[in-house]
N, C-alpha and C positions, 0 to 999 in steps of 0.2 A: 906085609907092612909092620914095622917096628911097633910095640904094644905103647911106649910113651907117645909116639906120633899120633897115633888113633885117641890116646887119651887127651891129648891136647885140642884136637879137633873136636871132641866131645865138650870138653870146658867150654872151648869159644863157642860153640853153638849154643850152648846153655845160657851163656852170657849175653849173645846176640839176642836171643829169645827175650831175657829179661830187661832190654832196652839199655844194655852197657855198649861203652866206646871202646874199641880195640886198637892197638897200634900193631901192625902187621906187614909182612912181606908182600909185594906184589909184583908183576913182571917188569916194572920199571923200577920205582923207588918204594921205600918204605911208607906205608899210608897209614891216616886214622880212618878208622872205619866203624861203621854201625849198621843196623837194620835200615834199608833203604825205603822201609814203607813205614817206619816209624817216626812220626815227627817230633816227638820229644828227644829222642836221640840225636836225631839230625840237628836239631837246636843245640843240643850241647857240643857237638862238634863244631859248628859256626862258634859257638862261645869260646871253644878251647883254642881256635884257630885266630880268635878276636877278627873274624871276618864278617862282612855285612852279608844278610841273608839274600840279598838280591843278586848275589854272584854265585850263581848256582855250581855244585859239585858234580862229579860225574859217579857212574856208579860199575860196579863190575858183575859179570856174569861169568859162567864156568863153560857155556854152550850157546853157539848161534840161535838154534832153534827155541830159545828161552826169551828172545828179543820180542817175539810176538806177544807175550804174555803182559809187556809193560808198555808196548807202544801200538797206538789204536791201528794204524795202516802202516806197515813197513815199507818204504821206497824200495822198488825193486832193484834200483842201482845199488843199493847198500849190500843186497847178497852178492852181488859181483866183485864190489870192492873187498868185502870180508873174505871171498874165496881166492883173492890174489893177493892178500896182506900178509906177509911174514913178520914184519915189526909190530910192536903194540901201536894199535892204533884206536883212538876213541871216536866212535861216530856220533854225531848231534843229531838226534831223531825228531821229528814234529811230534804234537800230540801224545806225550807220556801219560799214561794210566797206571792204576794200582801202585803208585810211587807217593811218598810223603809230599805233600803239597808245597813245603817250604824248601824242597829239592829242586823243585820243576821250575825253569826258568820263565821269564815272565811272559815269553811268546808261547808257552805250554811245550817245550823242548826238554830232552834230558839226553846228557851224553852218556854213552855206554861202550865199555870195553870188554871184550872177551879174554879174559885171562888165561895165559898158558903157563904160569908158574904153578908148581906143584901144590904148596902149601894153600895158596889162595884159592885156586880151583877145587881142591879136595873141599876145603871149608864150605865153598859156596854151593857145591853139590850136596854135601850134608844139611846145609841150612835151607836149601831149596828157595832161596830168595836172593834178590840182589843185594850187595853189600856197597856203602858209600866207600869211596877210595878218593882222598885228597891228600896233598903231600903233608907229612909229618913237620910242619913248622907253622909260625905265627906269620899271619898273612903278610905280605911284602916282605920277609926276610928269604933268603936263598934256601931251595930245596935242600934237604940233606942228603949227602952223596952215600951215606952208609948208616947203618943202625946207630954206629958210633957217633956220628955227627947230629943226631936228634938232641935237642936240648932237654935238660932235665924239665923245663918247665912244662913241655909236652909231656914227657914221660911221668910226671908226678899227677897230671890231670886226668890221663886215661884210665880205664877201670880194669885193663889187662894188657899185658906186653907179651905177645907170641914168642914162645922160648925158641923158634925155629929159624934158621937163616940169618941168625944175627951177626955172623962173621962172614956170610956169605957176600960177594961182590956183586950185586945186581946190574942191571944195564944201565942205573945212573942217570938216566934222563926221561924226563917227561915223555909220554906218547905223543905222536902226530894228533892232529885233532882235526876232523873235517865234518863240515854240516851237510846233511842231504835233505832235497825235499820231495814232495809227492809227486811232481813233474821232472824228476830227474836230475834236478839242479845240485851241483856240488860247488861248496865253496872251502877252499882251503883255509883253515883258522890257524893252524901251527905245525909246522914241518918237522 
């Protein structure tokens, strides 16, 4: 692995541990992120997006086996869905644990997506905690289709902008979202 790439990962991990907010590439579109267990960092993300904190945000993990660390009881149906999903998919799980309280929805749920994008996957692996992922735009405005579409207002408010994948054309669309229940219920929220 290239030395500069590893240095960037180390720098971003250090910033996340300090409660900083980052702008980074994901498996869908560029995201604003922070340590998903740090409520003060999460508050800053809501502030940057000008988003009310009753509208929860999702988190990214690097591997399915880590879901159990942040969900009290993972519904069995979720494992089947994860196994047969090729496209980015956010699954909303009941009973979130070990996550910042202001990130959890009023019903106790949290959306989690397993990223397959190299930088975000490597970053989360090194950080060893979930990272908030929300589109890099002011709430209500269109999601940016590339790094270059992100407004200066957003870029100027984050603590660090990841140097990788700025010219790479990502998937450019948000993930699908489904909600699963403990009794096997599945509700499609966004295709």
